[in-house]
C-alpha positions as CSV (number, residue, x, y, z in Angstrom):
1,M,101.9,80.3,99.9
2,D,103.2,83.7,100.5
3,S,101.3,86.6,99.4
4,L,103.6,87.7,96.8
5,T,103.1,84.3,95.0
6,Q,99.6,84.3,95.3
7,I,99.2,87.8,93.7
8,V,101.5,86.8,90.9
9,L,99.4,83.7,90.4
10,G,96.4,85.6,90.5
11,A,97.7,88.2,88.0
12,A,98.6,85.5,85.5
13,V,95.2,84.1,85.7
14,G,93.7,87.5,85.3
15,E,95.9,87.9,82.2
16,V,94.6,84.6,80.6
17,C,91.0,85.6,81.1
18,L,91.0,89.2,80.3
19,G,94.4,90.3,79.1
20,K,93.3,90.5,75.4
21,K,90.5,93.0,76.4
22,I,91.8,95.2,79.1
23,G,95.5,94.7,79.0
24,N,97.6,95.0,82.3
25,R,94.3,95.8,84.1
26,A,93.7,92.2,83.8
27,M,96.8,91.5,85.9
28,L,95.7,94.2,88.5
29,W,92.3,92.5,89.0
30,G,93.6,89.0,89.0
31,G,96.1,90.0,91.7
32,I,93.3,91.5,93.9
33,G,91.3,88.4,93.4
34,G,94.2,86.3,94.2
35,T,94.7,88.3,97.5
36,I,91.0,88.3,98.7
37,P,91.2,84.7,100.5
38,D,94.0,85.7,102.7
39,L,92.2,88.7,103.9
40,D,90.7,86.0,106.3
41,V,93.6,87.4,108.5
42,I,91.3,90.2,109.5
43,G,89.7,87.6,111.7
44,N,92.6,87.9,114.0
45,L,91.3,91.4,114.9
46,F,88.0,89.8,116.4
47,L,88.9,86.2,117.4
48,G,91.0,84.7,120.0
49,E,94.4,83.0,119.2
50,A,93.0,79.5,118.9
51,E,89.9,80.5,116.8
52,A,92.0,82.6,114.6
53,L,94.2,79.6,113.8
54,A,91.1,77.6,112.8
55,F,89.6,80.3,110.7
56,H,92.8,80.9,108.7
57,R,92.7,78.9,105.3
58,G,89.1,78.1,106.1
59,I,85.9,79.1,104.3
60,S,87.6,81.9,102.4
61,H,89.9,79.2,100.9
62,S,87.0,76.8,99.8
63,I,85.5,75.9,96.4
64,T,82.2,77.3,97.7
65,F,83.8,80.6,98.4
66,A,85.4,80.8,94.9
67,V,81.8,80.2,93.4
68,F,79.8,82.6,95.5
69,G,82.6,85.1,95.9
70,A,83.2,85.1,92.0
71,V,79.5,86.2,91.4
72,L,79.8,88.9,94.0
73,F,83.1,90.4,93.2
74,G,82.8,90.1,89.5
75,W,79.5,92.1,89.8
76,L,81.1,94.7,92.1
77,I,83.9,95.2,89.5
78,D,81.3,95.3,86.5
79,K,79.5,98.2,88.5
80,L,82.6,100.0,89.2
81,Y,83.2,99.9,85.4
82,N,79.7,101.4,84.4
83,T,81.2,104.9,83.8
84,N,84.7,106.0,82.5
85,K,85.1,108.2,85.6
86,G,84.5,105.4,87.9
87,R,86.9,103.2,86.1
88,Y,89.7,105.8,86.0
89,W,89.4,106.7,89.7
90,T,89.2,103.0,90.7
91,E,92.2,101.8,88.6
92,T,94.2,104.8,89.8
93,V,93.6,104.1,93.4
94,L,94.0,100.2,93.2
95,G,97.2,100.7,90.9
96,I,98.9,102.9,93.4
97,G,97.9,100.8,96.3
98,F,99.1,97.5,94.7
99,Y,102.6,99.1,93.8
100,C,102.9,100.3,97.4
101,F,102.1,96.9,98.7
102,G,104.8,95.4,96.5
103,L,107.4,97.9,97.7
104,L,106.5,97.3,101.5
105,F,106.6,93.5,100.8
106,V,110.1,93.3,99.2
107,T,111.4,95.8,101.6
108,G,110.1,93.7,104.5
109,I,111.7,90.5,103.1
110,L,115.0,92.3,102.6
111,I,114.8,93.6,106.3
112,A,113.8,90.1,107.6
113,V,116.7,88.5,105.7
114,G,119.2,90.3,108.0
115,P,122.2,92.7,108.0
116,G,123.8,91.0,105.1
117,M,121.1,91.9,102.6
118,K,120.1,95.4,103.9
119,F,122.4,97.1,101.5
120,L,120.0,96.2,98.9
121,T,117.0,97.6,100.6
122,I,117.2,101.2,99.4
123,P,118.3,100.5,95.8
124,L,115.5,98.0,95.5
125,M,112.9,100.4,97.0
126,V,113.8,103.1,94.7
127,A,113.7,100.7,91.6
128,I,110.2,99.4,92.5
129,T,109.0,103.0,93.2
130,A,110.3,104.3,89.8
131,F,109.0,101.1,87.9
132,G,105.7,101.5,89.5
133,I,105.2,105.3,88.8
134,W,106.2,104.5,85.3
135,R,103.7,101.7,84.8
136,I,100.9,103.5,86.3
137,R,101.6,106.7,84.2
138,K,101.7,104.5,81.1
139,D,98.8,102.1,81.8
140,L,96.4,104.3,83.6
141,F,96.8,107.8,82.2
142,I,98.6,107.5,78.7
143,R,96.8,104.4,77.5
144,R,93.2,104.9,79.3
145,D,91.2,104.3,76.2
146,N,93.2,101.2,75.4
147,Y,90.4,99.0,76.8
148,E,87.5,96.8,75.6
149,R,84.9,96.6,78.3
150,P,84.2,93.0,79.4
151,S,80.9,91.5,80.1
152,L,79.6,90.8,83.6
153,R,80.1,87.2,82.8
154,A,83.7,87.7,81.9
155,W,84.5,89.6,85.1
156,Q,82.8,86.8,87.1
157,I,84.9,83.9,85.3
158,M,88.0,85.8,85.9
159,M,87.3,86.3,89.7
160,F,86.3,82.6,89.9
161,W,89.8,81.3,88.5
162,A,91.7,84.1,90.8
163,L,89.8,82.9,93.9
164,F,89.9,79.2,93.0
165,T,93.6,78.8,92.2
166,H,94.6,80.6,95.5
167,P,93.4,77.7,97.7
168,I,94.6,75.0,95.0
169,L,98.0,76.2,95.3
170,D,97.9,76.6,99.2
171,S,96.9,72.8,99.1
172,F,100.4,71.8,97.9
173,T,101.9,73.0,101.1
174,A,102.1,71.4,104.4
175,Y,99.8,74.0,106.3
176,G,96.6,72.7,104.9
177,T,93.6,74.1,103.3
178,Q,89.8,73.6,103.9
179,L,88.9,73.3,100.4
180,F,85.5,71.6,101.2
181,A,84.4,74.0,103.7
182,P,81.7,74.5,105.2
183,F,80.7,70.8,104.7
184,T,83.8,69.6,106.2
185,D,86.9,70.9,108.0
186,Y,89.3,68.3,106.4
187,R,92.3,70.3,105.4
188,V,94.0,69.2,102.1
189,A,97.8,69.2,102.3
190,F,100.0,67.3,99.8
191,N,103.3,68.7,101.5
192,N,105.3,69.0,98.2
193,I,106.4,72.6,98.3
194,S,107.4,75.0,100.9
195,V,105.0,78.1,101.9
196,A,107.7,80.3,100.1
197,D,109.7,79.0,97.4
198,P,111.6,81.6,95.3
199,I,112.2,79.5,92.3
200,Y,108.4,78.9,91.8
201,T,107.5,82.5,92.5
202,S,110.3,83.7,90.2
203,L,109.3,81.6,87.0
204,F,105.8,83.2,87.3
205,L,107.1,86.6,87.9
206,I,109.6,86.6,85.1
207,G,107.0,85.6,82.6
208,L,104.3,88.2,84.0
209,I,106.8,91.3,84.1
210,T,107.8,90.5,80.4
211,T,104.1,90.1,79.4
212,S,103.3,93.5,80.9
213,F,105.5,95.2,78.3
214,H,103.5,93.8,75.2
215,A,100.4,95.3,73.5
216,R,97.2,93.5,74.9
217,Q,96.4,91.9,71.5
218,S,99.8,90.8,70.8
219,N,100.5,87.1,70.3
220,S,103.9,87.7,72.1
221,R,102.0,88.9,75.3
222,R,100.2,85.5,75.3
223,F,103.3,83.5,74.9
224,W,105.2,85.1,77.8
225,N,102.2,84.6,80.1
226,Y,101.8,81.0,79.1
227,L,105.4,80.5,79.3
228,G,105.5,81.7,82.9
229,I,102.5,79.4,83.8
230,A,104.1,76.4,82.1
231,L,107.6,76.7,83.5
232,S,106.0,77.1,87.0
233,S,103.6,74.3,86.6
234,A,106.7,72.1,85.5
235,Y,108.5,73.1,88.6
236,M,105.5,72.2,90.6
237,L,105.4,68.6,89.0
238,F,109.1,68.4,89.9
239,T,108.4,69.0,93.5
240,V,105.9,66.3,93.4
241,Y,108.6,64.0,92.0
242,N,110.8,65.1,94.8
243,K,108.2,64.3,97.3
244,L,107.7,60.8,95.9
245,R,111.5,60.1,96.1
246,V,111.9,61.6,99.7
247,D,108.8,59.4,100.8
248,K,110.7,56.3,99.6
249,V,113.9,57.4,101.7
250,M,111.8,58.1,104.6
251,E,110.2,54.7,104.5
252,A,113.5,53.0,104.0
253,T,115.0,54.7,107.1
254,I,112.1,53.7,109.2
255,V,112.8,50.1,108.1
256,A,116.6,50.3,108.6
257,E,116.3,51.9,112.1
258,N,113.5,49.2,112.9
259,L,110.9,51.8,114.1
260,D,107.4,50.7,115.0
261,S,106.0,53.7,113.0
262,K,102.3,54.5,113.2
263,K,102.4,57.2,110.7
264,Y,105.0,59.5,109.0
265,M,105.2,62.6,107.0
266,T,107.7,64.4,104.9
267,S,107.7,68.3,103.8
268,P,110.3,70.6,102.2
269,S,112.3,73.1,104.5
270,I,111.6,77.0,103.9
271,L,112.7,78.5,100.5
272,N,113.8,75.4,98.9
273,N,112.9,71.9,97.6
274,V,116.0,70.1,98.2
275,L,116.2,69.9,102.0
276,W,113.3,67.9,103.5
277,T,112.1,67.3,107.1
278,G,110.9,63.8,108.0
279,T,108.6,62.8,111.0
280,T,107.6,59.6,112.2
281,E,105.4,58.5,115.2
282,T,105.8,55.7,117.5
283,D,103.9,54.9,120.8
284,S,105.9,57.4,123.1
285,F,108.2,59.3,120.7
286,F,108.4,61.2,117.4
287,Y,111.6,60.6,115.4
288,Q,112.4,63.6,113.4
289,G,115.3,64.8,111.1
290,Q,116.4,66.2,107.8
291,Y,117.6,64.7,104.4
292,S,118.9,66.7,101.6
293,L,118.5,65.3,98.0
294,L,122.2,66.1,97.9
295,D,123.3,63.9,100.9
296,K,125.7,61.0,100.1
297,E,123.7,58.7,102.1
298,K,120.0,58.3,101.1
299,A,118.6,58.2,104.7
300,F,117.2,60.7,107.0
301,K,119.1,61.5,110.2
302,L,116.4,61.0,112.9
303,S,116.6,62.5,116.4
304,K,114.3,61.0,119.3
305,V,111.8,63.7,120.5
306,P,109.4,62.7,123.6
307,K,105.9,63.3,122.9
308,M,105.0,64.2,126.5
309,H,101.3,64.3,125.8
310,H,100.7,63.3,129.4
311,L,101.3,67.0,130.3
312,I,97.8,67.9,128.7
313,A,95.9,64.7,129.5
314,D,93.8,66.4,132.0
315,A,92.4,68.5,129.1
316,K,88.6,68.4,129.2
317,P,86.9,66.6,126.1
318,D,85.4,69.8,125.0
319,D,88.4,72.0,125.6
320,K,88.5,74.2,122.4
321,T,92.1,75.1,122.4
322,I,93.5,71.7,122.8
323,N,91.1,70.3,120.3
324,I,91.9,73.0,117.8
325,L,95.8,72.5,118.1
326,K,95.4,68.7,117.8
327,W,93.3,69.3,114.7
328,F,95.7,72.1,113.2
329,S,98.9,69.8,113.8
330,K,97.2,66.7,112.4
331,E,98.2,65.0,115.6
332,F,101.9,65.6,114.8
333,Y,102.6,67.3,118.1
334,T,104.9,67.2,121.2
335,V,104.5,69.1,124.6
336,L,107.1,70.6,126.7
337,E,107.3,72.7,130.0
338,R,109.0,75.9,129.5
339,S,111.4,77.6,131.7
340,D,108.9,80.0,132.8
341,G,106.5,77.1,134.0
342,R,104.1,77.4,131.1
343,L,103.5,74.6,128.7
344,Q,104.4,74.7,125.0
345,F,102.6,72.9,122.2
346,N,105.0,72.4,119.4
347,D,103.6,71.5,115.6
348,M,106.1,68.7,114.7
349,R,105.1,68.9,111.0
350,Y,107.4,71.9,110.5
351,G,110.3,70.7,112.6
352,T,113.0,72.8,114.1
353,F,115.2,75.5,112.7
354,R,118.3,73.3,112.8
355,G,116.9,69.8,112.4
356,D,118.6,68.4,115.6
357,T,117.8,70.6,118.5
358,Y,114.5,70.7,120.3
359,G,114.5,73.4,122.9
360,E,111.7,75.5,123.7
361,N,112.8,78.2,121.2
362,D,113.9,75.7,118.4
363,F,110.4,74.8,117.1
364,I,109.2,76.6,113.9
365,F,105.6,76.5,115.0
366,R,104.9,76.7,118.8
367,F,102.0,77.5,121.2
368,I,102.1,78.8,124.7
369,L,99.4,77.5,126.8
370,E,98.2,78.2,130.3
371,K,95.4,76.5,132.3
372,G,92.6,78.8,133.6
373,P,90.8,78.6,136.9
374,D,87.9,77.0,135.1
375,G,90.0,74.0,134.0
376,Y,90.1,75.0,130.1
377,Y,93.4,75.7,128.5
378,K,93.9,79.0,126.7
379,M,96.5,79.9,124.2
380,L,98.7,82.8,125.3
381,D,100.8,83.2,122.1
382,A,101.2,81.7,118.9
383,K,104.6,81.8,117.6
384,G,105.9,81.1,114.0
385,G,109.4,81.7,113.0
386,P,112.6,82.3,114.6
387,P,112.8,84.1,118.0
388,K,113.7,87.8,117.9
389,D,117.1,87.2,119.5
390,M,118.2,84.4,117.0
391,D,121.0,85.3,114.5
392,Q,119.0,85.1,111.4
393,G,122.3,85.6,109.2
394,A,123.8,82.6,110.9
395,M,120.5,80.4,110.6
396,A,120.5,81.3,106.9
397,T,124.0,80.1,106.5
398,E,123.3,76.9,108.3
399,L,120.3,76.2,106.0
400,W,122.3,77.0,102.9
401,N,125.1,74.6,104.3
402,R,122.7,71.5,105.0
403,I,121.0,72.1,101.6
404,K,124.3,71.4,100.1
405,G,124.3,67.9,101.7
406,I,126.6,65.8,103.9
């Protein structure tokens, strides 16, 4: 899921493991642990587009990494805390860094939402900055000695749970997580929650913020943190229930339209768990559409999309780019010829922005290909999200109107 959600989850896990000993520092270190797996994006600096796609949510999101990473990172933190001076410097630098990250993250979200929300950017930036300075001053300077040093084993246990819960959470999305790397590249994906779901994140965040205002040994502190975990977990179970309901609707739609379906999948659209995308495959076509839990008719509105797989039928058996894209999309893909003459590989798992248009700029995940003189394809660009010239405010309005049902 998105970085903010992973930080909040890691912080809640850190609080469970070490909050009674080190107070809000446990949230800081848990949040760092929850961020570490996503640092695999550094691979983008050294890998090609296709290789980077395969590397993300790979070994860093595995159970193996959680075990060995916990041993290493727990040991490093314990070493940093060998002296009070080292601890003070470490906490100060990391605390300031994390609050700056939160400030930039929220600002980026507001700017991305569109002009209609930009009036909130400056006030929210000021509020986050003021809150951050106040908490850093209180936790890391005024209460510097409000602390019981954890053992090496305690640090390692905390880091294990922070590292382990990250890929577990990612596994509930459609993207897929290589939980069992390096032994297999199979990607676990339950497809029951969006990669960004504000309800899930908010339930965690409210409990965590409330927790941070209580003394480290207070029973109220543990109550609020566990309440946030319980509510967010209940919501996750609710999304699983929705997934089961939507799958039944998809199966009924396939039967009603007399489709010779080979396989199908459903997944929620961005930022909600009400509007779902469904995709089913036949010999020559994909049928894809949307269904809102608020629709009057319990059926997906499916459109026929040509596979056009013959456009890359000349790919060599060992073509790395094509093989990675097929693996990444779990064989849910179409190909089209762009207006510039290049080929575009479209990941059908995520569908399109409007749900019923299938032009070259309509697909949420799309990859531009070009065949080289050696006969192998190379990826020129990997695009995720709307084109720059798309009216994001209008798109958000369309999404909201479709969520409300038809």
